[in-house]
C-alpha positions as CSV (number, residue, x, y, z in Angstrom):
1,X,0.0,0.0,0.0
2,X,2.7,2.5,1.0
3,X,6.1,2.6,-0.5
4,X,8.1,2.9,2.7
5,X,8.0,1.8,6.3
6,X,6.6,4.5,8.6
7,X,8.9,5.9,11.2
8,X,8.5,5.0,14.9
9,X,6.4,7.3,17.1
10,X,9.2,9.0,19.0
11,X,12.5,10.5,17.9
12,X,14.8,12.9,19.8
13,X,16.7,15.9,18.5
14,X,14.3,17.7,16.2
15,X,13.9,21.1,17.9
16,X,14.5,23.2,14.9
17,X,12.1,21.2,12.7
18,X,9.6,21.3,15.5
19,X,9.8,25.1,15.6
20,X,9.3,25.3,11.8
21,X,6.2,23.1,11.8
22,X,4.8,24.7,14.9
23,X,5.0,28.0,13.2
24,X,3.1,26.6,10.2
25,X,0.4,25.1,12.4
26,X,0.0,28.4,14.3
27,X,-0.2,30.2,11.0
28,X,-3.7,28.7,10.7
29,X,-4.8,31.1,13.3
30,X,-4.2,34.1,11.1
31,X,-7.2,36.1,9.9
32,X,-6.6,35.7,6.2
33,X,-6.7,31.9,6.4
34,X,-9.9,32.0,8.3
35,X,-11.4,33.9,5.4
36,X,-11.3,30.7,3.3
37,X,-14.4,30.7,1.2
38,X,-15.7,32.9,-1.6
39,X,-14.4,36.5,-1.4
40,X,-16.6,39.5,-2.0
41,X,-15.4,40.1,-5.6
42,X,-16.0,36.5,-6.6
43,X,-19.3,36.5,-4.8
44,X,-20.4,39.6,-6.7
45,X,-19.5,37.9,-10.0
46,X,-21.2,34.6,-9.2
47,X,-24.4,36.4,-8.1
48,X,-24.4,38.8,-11.0
49,X,-23.5,36.4,-13.8
50,X,-26.0,34.6,-16.0
51,X,-25.7,32.1,-18.8
52,X,-22.7,29.8,-19.4
53,X,-19.4,31.2,-18.1
54,X,-16.9,28.3,-18.5
55,X,-13.5,30.0,-18.1
56,X,-14.5,32.3,-15.2
57,X,-15.9,29.3,-13.3
58,X,-12.8,27.2,-14.0
59,X,-10.7,30.0,-12.7
60,X,-12.8,30.3,-9.5
61,X,-12.6,26.5,-9.0
62,X,-8.9,26.5,-9.3
63,X,-8.5,29.5,-7.0
64,X,-10.7,27.9,-4.4
65,X,-8.6,24.8,-4.3
66,X,-5.2,26.4,-4.2
67,X,-6.3,28.7,-1.4
68,X,-8.2,25.9,0.4
69,X,-5.8,25.2,3.2
70,X,-8.0,22.5,4.7
71,X,-8.0,20.5,1.4
72,X,-4.3,21.0,0.9
73,X,-3.5,19.8,4.4
74,X,-5.4,16.7,3.8
75,X,-3.8,16.0,0.5
76,X,-0.3,16.6,2.0
77,X,-1.2,14.0,4.6
78,X,-2.5,11.5,2.0
79,X,0.7,11.6,-0.1
80,X,3.1,11.9,2.8
81,X,4.3,8.3,2.7
82,X,3.4,7.5,-0.9
83,X,6.6,7.1,-2.9
84,X,5.2,5.5,-6.2
85,X,3.4,7.7,-8.6
86,X,0.8,5.1,-9.3
87,X,-0.1,5.1,-5.6
88,X,-0.3,8.9,-5.6
89,X,-2.6,8.8,-8.7
90,X,-4.8,6.1,-7.1
91,X,-5.4,8.0,-3.9
92,X,-5.8,11.4,-5.5
93,X,-8.3,9.9,-8.0
94,X,-10.4,8.5,-5.1
95,X,-10.3,11.9,-3.5
96,X,-11.3,13.6,-6.7
97,X,-14.2,11.2,-7.3
98,X,-15.4,11.8,-3.7
99,X,-15.4,15.6,-3.8
100,X,-16.6,15.9,-7.4
101,X,-19.7,13.9,-6.8
102,X,-20.9,15.7,-3.6
103,X,-19.9,19.1,-5.0
104,X,-22.2,18.6,-8.1
105,X,-25.0,16.7,-6.4
106,X,-25.0,18.9,-3.3
107,X,-25.7,22.0,-5.4
108,X,-27.8,20.5,-8.2
109,X,-30.1,18.6,-5.8
110,X,-29.9,21.3,-3.1
111,X,-28.8,18.9,-0.4
112,X,-28.0,21.1,2.6
113,X,-26.1,20.7,5.8
114,X,-24.6,23.0,8.4
115,X,-21.4,24.3,6.8
116,X,-19.7,24.6,10.2
117,X,-20.3,20.9,10.9
118,X,-19.1,19.9,7.4
119,X,-15.9,21.9,7.8
120,X,-15.4,20.4,11.3
121,X,-15.5,16.9,9.6
122,X,-13.0,18.2,7.1
123,X,-10.7,19.2,10.0
124,X,-11.2,15.7,11.3
125,X,-10.0,14.3,8.0
126,X,-6.7,16.1,8.6
127,X,-6.4,14.7,12.1
128,X,-7.2,11.2,10.8
129,X,-4.5,11.3,8.1
130,X,-1.9,12.5,10.6
131,X,-2.7,9.8,13.1
132,X,-2.7,7.2,10.3
133,X,0.7,8.5,9.1
134,X,2.1,8.1,12.7
135,X,0.7,4.5,12.7
136,X,-1.4,5.6,15.7
137,X,-4.4,3.4,14.9
138,X,-2.5,0.2,15.0
139,X,-0.4,1.3,17.9
140,X,-3.4,2.3,20.1
141,X,-6.2,0.1,18.8
142,X,-4.5,-2.8,17.0
143,X,-6.4,-2.0,13.8
144,X,-6.4,0.7,11.2
145,X,-9.2,2.0,8.8
146,X,-8.9,1.1,5.2
147,X,-6.9,4.1,3.8
148,X,-8.4,4.0,0.4
149,X,-12.0,3.9,1.7
150,X,-11.2,6.7,4.2
151,X,-9.8,9.0,1.5
152,X,-12.9,8.4,-0.6
153,X,-15.3,9.0,2.3
154,X,-13.6,12.1,3.4
155,X,-13.5,13.2,-0.2
156,X,-17.3,13.2,-0.1
157,X,-17.2,15.6,2.9
158,X,-14.6,17.9,1.2
159,X,-16.8,18.1,-1.9
160,X,-19.9,18.8,0.3
161,X,-17.8,21.6,2.0
162,X,-17.3,23.2,-1.5
163,X,-21.1,22.8,-2.1
164,X,-22.0,24.6,1.1
165,X,-19.9,27.6,0.0
166,X,-21.8,27.8,-3.4
167,X,-25.1,27.2,-1.7
168,X,-24.6,30.4,0.3
169,X,-24.8,32.3,-3.0
170,X,-27.6,33.0,-5.5
171,X,-26.6,31.0,-8.6
172,X,-28.4,31.7,-11.9
173,X,-30.3,28.7,-13.1
174,X,-29.4,29.5,-16.7
175,X,-26.3,27.5,-17.5
176,X,-25.9,26.2,-13.9
177,X,-24.9,22.7,-14.9
178,X,-22.2,23.8,-17.3
179,X,-20.9,26.4,-14.8
180,X,-20.8,23.8,-12.0
181,X,-18.9,21.3,-14.2
182,X,-16.5,24.1,-15.1
183,X,-16.0,25.0,-11.5
184,X,-15.3,21.3,-10.7
185,X,-12.8,21.1,-13.6
186,X,-11.1,24.2,-12.2
187,X,-11.0,22.5,-8.7
188,X,-9.2,19.5,-10.3
189,X,-6.8,21.8,-12.1
190,X,-6.0,23.7,-8.9
191,X,-5.6,20.4,-7.1
192,X,-3.1,19.2,-9.8
193,X,-1.0,22.4,-9.6
194,X,-1.0,22.3,-5.8
195,X,-0.2,18.6,-5.7
196,X,2.7,19.1,-8.1
197,X,4.3,21.7,-5.8
198,X,3.7,19.5,-2.7
199,X,5.2,16.5,-4.4
200,X,8.3,18.4,-5.5
201,X,8.9,19.8,-2.1
202,X,8.2,16.4,-0.5
203,X,10.6,14.6,-2.7
204,X,13.4,17.2,-2.0
205,X,12.7,16.8,1.8
206,X,12.8,13.0,1.5
207,X,16.4,13.2,0.3
208,X,17.5,14.8,3.5
209,X,19.1,12.5,6.1
210,X,16.7,13.6,8.9
211,X,13.5,13.0,7.0
212,X,12.3,10.2,9.3
213,X,12.8,12.2,12.4
214,X,11.3,15.4,11.1
215,X,8.3,13.4,9.6
216,X,7.2,12.8,13.2
217,X,7.0,16.5,14.0
218,X,5.4,17.3,10.6
219,X,2.5,14.9,11.2
220,X,2.2,16.1,14.8
221,X,1.9,19.6,13.5
222,X,-0.6,18.4,10.9
223,X,-2.7,16.8,13.6
224,X,-2.6,20.0,15.7
225,X,-3.7,22.0,12.7
226,X,-6.6,19.6,12.2
227,X,-7.7,19.9,15.8
228,X,-7.5,23.7,15.5
229,X,-9.8,23.6,12.4
230,X,-12.2,21.4,14.3
231,X,-12.3,23.7,17.3
232,X,-12.7,26.8,15.2
233,X,-15.6,25.3,13.2
234,X,-17.4,23.9,16.3
235,X,-17.0,27.3,18.0
236,X,-18.7,28.8,14.9
237,X,-21.4,26.3,15.0
238,X,-22.3,26.9,18.6
239,X,-22.1,30.7,18.4
240,X,-23.5,31.3,14.9
241,X,-24.5,28.3,13.0
242,X,-26.7,26.1,15.3
């Protein structure tokens, strides 16, 4: 399933790496990142547009993905210990199938859910992947979820999260199907671009002699970021969204 043995749960001597990844995790608390969604200019375009707008919606889809820190954190966790391109392609394809289906069906069939709860589950997906990378499930429970099934299922929630963002807007019925498909194609393009950068950096990092040690801290930071996302969304649910 994975191309390399996962590192043990504890390793000493990683202070500098810890500080770097702690800084990245704390960056999630910054105001610009919490603005993840549809900005005012894009919102104005979507609500004012009519008819088929393939290129603009592709651009909006790609923009949403490359600025979607929650999606990117999950993808980074998914490919963290995948060394073969066919494995990367298999997992990313499952994720794409999951989020594409619920994005399209959620909007077209007007299937609604509280966006705070959906985004909290997306945060949970980040925590799951970090724990899985640390081999925590087998260590603590003696059994681990099927990683392919988990990526597909969490992909459904990631797509539903995208759908809730669009459901907050007034979409013109004229050309909606084509626009949604274009938006979804843009999401896939953005995912491909982000994934290419993540893989490049990951492969360079894997060449360093301290990768196994720093991988522990990286996934601990990933888990922390996931818990921060969950806490923020649940706070929003109880104060605004319930």
